[in-house]
C-alpha positions as CSV (number, residue, x, y, z in Angstrom):
1,M,0.0,0.0,0.0
2,M,1.3,3.4,-0.9
3,N,1.8,6.0,1.8
4,F,0.5,9.6,1.6
5,V,3.8,10.9,0.0
6,N,2.8,9.2,-3.2
7,Y,-0.3,11.4,-3.4
8,I,1.6,14.7,-3.0
9,P,1.8,15.0,-6.8
10,I,-1.9,15.6,-6.9
11,A,-1.5,18.8,-4.9
12,T,1.5,19.7,-7.0
13,S,-0.6,19.3,-10.2
14,V,-3.4,21.5,-8.9
15,F,-1.0,24.2,-7.8
16,S,0.8,24.0,-11.2
17,A,-2.5,24.6,-13.0
18,Y,-3.0,27.7,-10.9
19,F,0.5,28.9,-11.5
20,F,0.1,28.3,-15.2
21,I,-3.0,30.4,-15.4
22,Q,-1.2,33.3,-13.6
23,L,1.7,33.1,-16.1
24,L,-0.7,32.9,-19.0
25,L,-2.5,36.1,-17.9
26,H,0.9,37.7,-17.4
27,W,2.1,36.7,-20.9
28,L,-1.1,37.9,-22.6
29,K,-0.3,41.4,-21.4
30,D,2.8,41.3,-23.6
31,T,2.9,38.3,-26.0
32,S,6.3,39.5,-27.3
33,S,7.9,38.4,-24.1
34,I,9.5,35.1,-25.2
35,Y,10.9,34.3,-21.8
36,L,7.5,34.4,-20.3
37,L,6.1,32.1,-22.9
38,W,8.8,29.6,-22.1
39,W,8.2,29.9,-18.4
40,M,4.5,29.4,-19.0
41,L,5.2,26.2,-21.0
42,G,7.7,25.1,-18.4
43,I,5.1,25.2,-15.6
44,F,2.5,23.5,-17.9
45,F,4.8,20.6,-18.4
46,Y,5.9,20.6,-14.8
47,G,2.2,20.1,-13.9
48,A,1.8,17.6,-16.7
49,G,4.6,15.5,-15.2
50,T,3.2,15.5,-11.7
51,A,-0.2,14.7,-13.2
52,T,1.2,11.5,-14.5
53,E,2.5,10.8,-11.1
54,S,-0.9,11.4,-9.7
55,I,-2.4,8.9,-12.2
56,H,0.2,6.3,-11.1
57,A,-0.7,6.9,-7.4
58,T,-4.4,6.5,-7.9
59,M,-4.7,4.0,-10.8
60,G,-1.4,2.1,-10.6
61,Y,1.2,1.4,-13.2
62,M,0.3,1.9,-16.9
63,P,2.9,1.7,-19.7
64,A,1.6,4.7,-21.6
65,N,1.4,6.8,-18.5
66,F,5.0,5.8,-17.6
67,K,6.2,7.0,-21.0
68,A,4.3,10.3,-20.6
69,W,5.9,10.7,-17.2
70,Y,9.4,10.2,-18.5
71,I,8.8,12.7,-21.4
72,F,7.1,15.3,-19.3
73,G,9.3,14.8,-16.2
74,A,12.7,13.8,-17.3
75,L,12.8,15.8,-20.6
76,L,10.3,18.7,-20.1
77,G,10.2,19.1,-16.3
78,A,12.8,21.8,-16.2
79,A,14.1,22.5,-19.7
80,P,11.4,25.0,-20.8
81,L,11.8,27.0,-17.6
82,A,15.5,27.1,-18.2
83,Q,15.0,28.2,-21.8
84,G,12.9,31.1,-20.5
85,T,15.9,32.2,-18.4
86,V,18.1,31.8,-21.5
87,H,15.8,34.2,-23.4
88,L,15.9,36.6,-20.5
89,L,19.6,36.7,-20.1
90,L,21.2,36.1,-23.5
91,K,21.0,37.8,-26.9
92,T,18.2,36.9,-29.1
93,K,20.1,35.1,-31.9
94,F,22.0,32.9,-29.5
95,S,19.0,32.1,-27.3
96,D,17.0,31.3,-30.5
97,F,19.7,28.9,-31.6
98,L,19.7,27.2,-28.2
99,S,15.9,26.9,-28.4
100,Y,16.1,25.1,-31.8
101,V,18.8,22.7,-30.4
102,L,16.7,22.0,-27.3
103,I,13.5,21.4,-29.2
104,L,15.2,19.0,-31.6
105,T,16.9,17.1,-28.8
106,I,13.6,16.7,-26.9
107,I,11.8,15.5,-30.0
108,V,14.4,12.9,-30.8
109,V,14.6,11.6,-27.2
110,S,10.8,11.6,-26.9
111,V,10.6,9.4,-30.0
112,L,13.1,7.0,-28.5
113,V,11.1,6.8,-25.3
114,I,7.9,6.1,-27.2
115,R,9.5,3.4,-29.2
116,S,11.5,1.8,-26.4
117,P,10.3,-1.6,-25.1
118,L,9.6,-1.7,-21.4
119,V,10.7,-4.1,-18.6
120,P,7.6,-6.3,-18.2
121,G,5.7,-6.5,-14.9
122,E,3.9,-4.2,-12.4
123,H,6.1,-1.4,-11.1
124,D,5.3,0.3,-7.8
125,K,7.8,3.1,-8.4
126,L,8.3,5.0,-11.6
127,G,11.9,5.2,-12.8
128,G,14.1,5.1,-15.9
129,Y,15.0,1.5,-15.2
130,I,11.7,0.5,-16.8
131,L,13.0,1.5,-20.2
132,K,14.7,-1.4,-22.0
133,W,16.7,1.0,-24.2
134,S,18.8,2.0,-21.2
135,Y,21.0,4.3,-23.2
136,I,18.2,6.8,-23.1
137,R,19.0,7.3,-19.4
138,Y,22.4,8.6,-20.4
139,I,21.0,11.3,-22.6
140,T,18.5,12.9,-20.3
141,P,21.2,14.1,-17.7
142,F,22.6,16.4,-20.4
143,I,19.2,18.1,-20.7
144,N,18.8,18.2,-16.9
145,V,22.3,19.7,-16.4
146,Y,21.6,22.3,-19.0
147,A,18.4,23.2,-17.2
148,L,20.1,23.3,-13.8
149,I,22.8,25.6,-15.0
150,F,20.4,28.2,-16.5
151,L,17.7,27.8,-13.9
152,V,19.7,27.9,-10.7
153,G,22.7,29.7,-12.2
154,G,20.6,32.3,-13.9
155,A,18.6,33.0,-10.8
156,V,21.7,33.2,-8.6
157,Y,23.4,35.5,-11.2
158,S,20.4,37.8,-11.2
159,A,20.3,37.9,-7.4
160,I,24.0,38.8,-7.3
161,L,23.4,41.7,-9.8
162,Y,20.5,43.0,-7.8
163,A,22.4,42.7,-4.5
164,R,25.2,44.8,-6.0
165,K,22.7,47.5,-6.8
166,G,21.7,47.6,-3.1
167,L,18.2,49.0,-3.8
168,Y,16.6,45.9,-5.4
169,K,15.9,43.7,-2.4
170,K,12.6,42.3,-3.6
171,R,14.0,41.3,-6.9
172,M,17.1,39.9,-5.2
173,W,15.1,37.8,-2.7
174,G,12.7,36.8,-5.5
175,N,15.5,35.3,-7.5
176,I,17.0,33.6,-4.5
177,L,13.6,31.9,-3.8
178,I,13.5,30.8,-7.5
179,A,17.0,29.4,-7.3
180,I,16.1,27.4,-4.1
181,G,13.0,26.1,-5.8
182,C,14.8,25.0,-8.9
183,L,17.6,23.4,-6.8
184,L,15.1,21.4,-4.9
185,G,13.8,20.0,-8.2
186,G,17.3,19.0,-9.1
187,I,17.8,17.3,-5.8
188,G,14.5,15.4,-6.3
189,G,15.5,14.3,-9.7
190,A,18.8,12.9,-8.4
191,G,16.8,11.1,-5.6
192,A,14.5,9.6,-8.2
193,K,17.5,8.3,-10.3
194,A,18.8,6.7,-7.1
195,G,15.5,4.9,-6.5
196,Y,14.0,7.3,-4.0
197,I,11.0,8.5,-6.0
198,E,9.3,9.8,-2.8
199,V,12.1,12.4,-2.5
200,L,11.1,13.7,-6.0
201,Y,7.4,14.0,-5.0
202,I,8.2,16.1,-2.0
203,T,10.8,18.4,-3.6
204,E,8.6,18.9,-6.6
205,F,5.8,20.3,-4.4
206,V,8.0,22.4,-2.1
207,G,10.1,23.5,-5.1
208,I,7.2,25.0,-7.1
209,L,6.0,26.8,-4.0
210,F,9.4,28.5,-3.7
211,I,9.4,29.3,-7.5
212,Y,6.0,30.8,-7.3
213,A,6.8,32.9,-4.2
214,G,9.9,34.2,-6.0
215,Y,8.0,34.9,-9.2
216,L,5.3,36.8,-7.3
217,M,7.9,38.8,-5.4
218,V,9.6,39.9,-8.6
219,K,6.3,40.5,-10.4
220,L,4.9,42.7,-7.7
221,S,8.1,44.6,-7.2
222,S,8.1,48.3,-8.3
223,E,11.8,48.1,-8.8
224,E,13.1,48.3,-12.4
225,S,14.6,45.2,-14.0
226,I,18.3,45.2,-14.8
227,H,17.7,42.8,-17.7
228,P,17.0,44.6,-21.1
229,N,14.9,41.7,-22.3
230,Q,12.7,42.1,-19.2
231,S,12.6,45.9,-18.8
232,D,10.9,46.2,-22.2
233,A,8.1,43.9,-21.0
234,I,5.7,43.9,-18.2
235,A,7.8,42.4,-15.4
């Protein structure tokens, strides 16, 4: 019998839906903000991934749901959020190039996941070990490391820049909260790879709360953004 931790993704999915709506409304105020579009997509897939975990908790193991979980979680759980930060921090041409590379990579790996045979049997815990084409598990870390560098690194970088200004405390602390939330997601992913899927369920929920708190703090701040790609949009 599963303990209550296995049902935490249900709460995460519900909150992700709420967060997604907030980002959608924010993006609709200025649809030219590519970084907001990517963040919105990131939260959508974040919630989609935890929704598959919710299905597993309530309905048990299903092969199709497992493959959806791997695609939404391992491939799309953090990468779109990271790409939003790429578009916020880097020049348009380079960020567009990285977007094309990321999209192509995710499409190719998703096709491999869909086509891969699965280890037969009922599986209480979701994990990459279920994929018979085990080499797929050696590709996804590159995507996750890319996401971690830009998500956590980008938020920390922004926090440092705001700290140096001295008068941007809300934006500084907002970015620190976002960095913590993203780091928790990375810790959860590492725990899942080690076989402790419950760690992922907990860190996903706590992590998105931190990310939302940081986003809200930055959004409601009256302080001007130091990022040109953001200052031209509704922050």
